[in-house]
C-alpha positions, 0 to 999 in steps of 0.5 A: 124510339128509345129514351136517353138513358138507354142510348147514353147507358147502351150505345156510348163505346168511350167517354173522355173528360179533358180540358180542350181549348185553353186560350191564356193571357200572359202581361207584365204585372209592373207595366200595366198602370201608366205610374208603372211605365214612369217608373220603367223609364224614369227609374229603372232605364234613366231616362230623364225625359218622358215622351212619345219617342220612348213609346215609339222606340221601345216598339220599333226595337221589339218588331226590329227582333222579330224579324230579325229572329224571322231571317236567321232562322228562315221563317215565313211571315204571312200577313192574314188577309181579311175574312180568311181564317187563322186555323185554316192557314196554320192547318195547310202549312202544317200539312207540308211542315216536314221538321219536327219541334219549331216555329210554322210561320209567323203571321201578322194581323192588324188588331185593337188592343189596350195600349200606353199612349202619350198627351202633352201637359200644360207645365209652369210658366217661365220667362225665356228672353223676355217671352213667357213660355210654358215647359213641355211635359208628357204623361202616359195613359192607356187607351185602344191602339190599332197595331199589328199582333205578331202570331208565332204558329209553334209545332210543340212536342207535347202540345202540337200545333199552338200559338202565342201572340205578342202583341207589337206596342207597350205594355207588350200583351201576350196570348197563347192557344193550347189544345190539351187533347193534342198534349194528351195524345203526344202523352199516349204515344211516348207511353205506346199506347194505341188510339184513333183520333177524331179530330180534337178528340179521342174516337178509340183507344185500347187502354181507356182508363190510362186515357182518362188518367192521362187527361186527369194529370194535366196541370198549370206546370205543363203550361208553365213549362211550356210557356218559359221554354219558348219565351227564351227562344223567341224574340222578346220584347225586353231585354235581360236586365229588365227580366232581371229587375222583375219585369216578367210575364205572368199567365192567367186564364182567358178562355177555357173549355172543358169538354166531354166526349161520347162516341156511340156505337153508330151514327143512329144512336147519335141521331136519336139522342139529339132528335128527342133532346130537341123535342124536349126544347121545343115544346118545353123550352129547357135550352135557350137555342137550338141550332141546325148547322147548314154546309151552306150560307143562307143570306138574305139574297139566298132564294126560296121560302124559308120556314122554321122546322125540325130537321133530322138529315144533312144538318149538324144539330147543337144545343146551347145555353148561357150563364152570364159569359160561360157558355154551355153547348152540345154537339154530334162531332163527325157524326160519331160522338156527342160532345158536351162542353163548358167553355169558360170566358169569364171564371168570375161568374163562378167566384174564381179567379183567372189565375193559372192556379185554378185551372183544377178548380174550373175543370172540376166544376166544368166537369160538374156542369157537363155531368149535370147536364146529361143527367137533366136530360135523363130525367127529363126524358124519364120523369114519371113521378108516383101519385102520392106525390101529385097528390102532395103537390097539386093540393094544399098540404101542411109542413112537419113544423105546421107551415101551411103549404098552398097548392101548386094546382096543375092546369092553372096558368100561373102554376103552369109558368112557373113550373115550366121556368124551373125547366130551363137548363140556364138555372142548373149551374148556380141556381136562380133569384126572384128576379132571375127566376120572374123574368123567365115566369112573365114571359111565361104567363099573362097575369092581366094589368097587373104584371107579375112582380117580385110579391107574386114570386115571392109568394110562389117561391114560398110554394116551392119552397114549401113542397120540397121542390127547391132548397135556399142557399145558406147566407144567400138569397139564390135558390137551387132546384132539388133532385123532386123539383126537377122531376116534378117540374118536368112531369107537370109541364110535360103531362100538360104540354103534349097531353092535356093541351093537345087532347083538349084541341082535338075535342075542340066542340068548334071543330066537325064531328065528322073530322078524320079524328079518332079521338074526336069520333070517339067523344062524340059517341061517348057523348051520344051514349051518355045523351041516350042512357040520360034520355031513358032515364028521364033526367034530361033538363 
């Protein structure tokens, strides 16, 4: 079996870094709080009294404009059925689409959203014809509502199939879904560059450099241009007078996928890659999850016995790990390409805002995570270190400034638990703290009744730092694994898990000597020879 470095170096015919899917949030900044809505009705639209009727009238007017738009342009309105994937419905209708750019259909689905609601306040008491009454006063608040969402599925000249979803309830939130791979395909078509698609990706391209440059040229300006152009064509929940007064939509990043597609010369190369990576995952415990996706649904009623096994045929293997709300996934795309994908579900995981202007920064960060994952997989499969390095790690040493660095003894349960915990991919994006690493070490180590506390973790972190395996991020309590630390952790963990522990099991004295194991038979033969030599020397006890 070739190693991962060989597969990625010699068997990949195309590398493409590109943003994949984008899910954007559109909102009106001046209509987000109850006080904003009161000002909108009372000061802007000059409504003297606040009541639920104002919200109902605005909602009904927008829905009526959507239905009028559908009648005028002969656009079908489709109510999504429960359990049916919306993308499947869109693809079926796209296959029958004969026109150019336009609205494919309008989908309707009832969903839970955050919207404005109204409640009755108790006003001042006043007299009226001898009876005591109270003024009827209404106030607004934000709450959850179940309302219809209108999906405008579009065939765009730049992005192909996409959609803009409008909420039918104030403050009329918007969702926008785009695929940047499709945008890149349309750009190549206009330039006359030949390519072969691979679902939402590329399988081959006559000019790979031009393809990568096209993907790199994508910017927030392309999104704004697309959004404003369609917003002017589709029904708008607010009037031109409202928009002129500043009630305009703003886009932010809700979800963003940054992908790296590596096309293999043959399917066998991709299978070899995943078999080796999954093997590392199972015994060293680096990615958090391994998924095997079957072409059938398995439920509690499915007959038969089920066991956990590693399968290499008839399944689509995938690896995944999470950092906060950010997910990194690897899978075998269409049996031909390795897709490494970072999905940002909350940009604040990395201290980056959701503004559309942060898209280039998130793209750079996503590419860094994807390539770093592949680098770690290469190191994991070829992690040999020099004997001098092993000696420096497993024995006490002194640093240049005179500090004593305690030993990380190979085979010691606590040391091995710490080193195994450092192999986790989850620690790679932003490093780790005392608390986050201690949680992983505690799962791998049984320290007895005293437990594995913060004090023991602090001591182990000091050992790792003085040995040069980790470094502390300045002005923080966060640590990063050094390249040497990654290699040492993997080498010592894998050598113990794959060599020492299995050998000790095979040499167990409780097993019969005549068991058909060449290693055990050779070991017992060596013991008998040594016993014979000791007896001849008359040194036996």
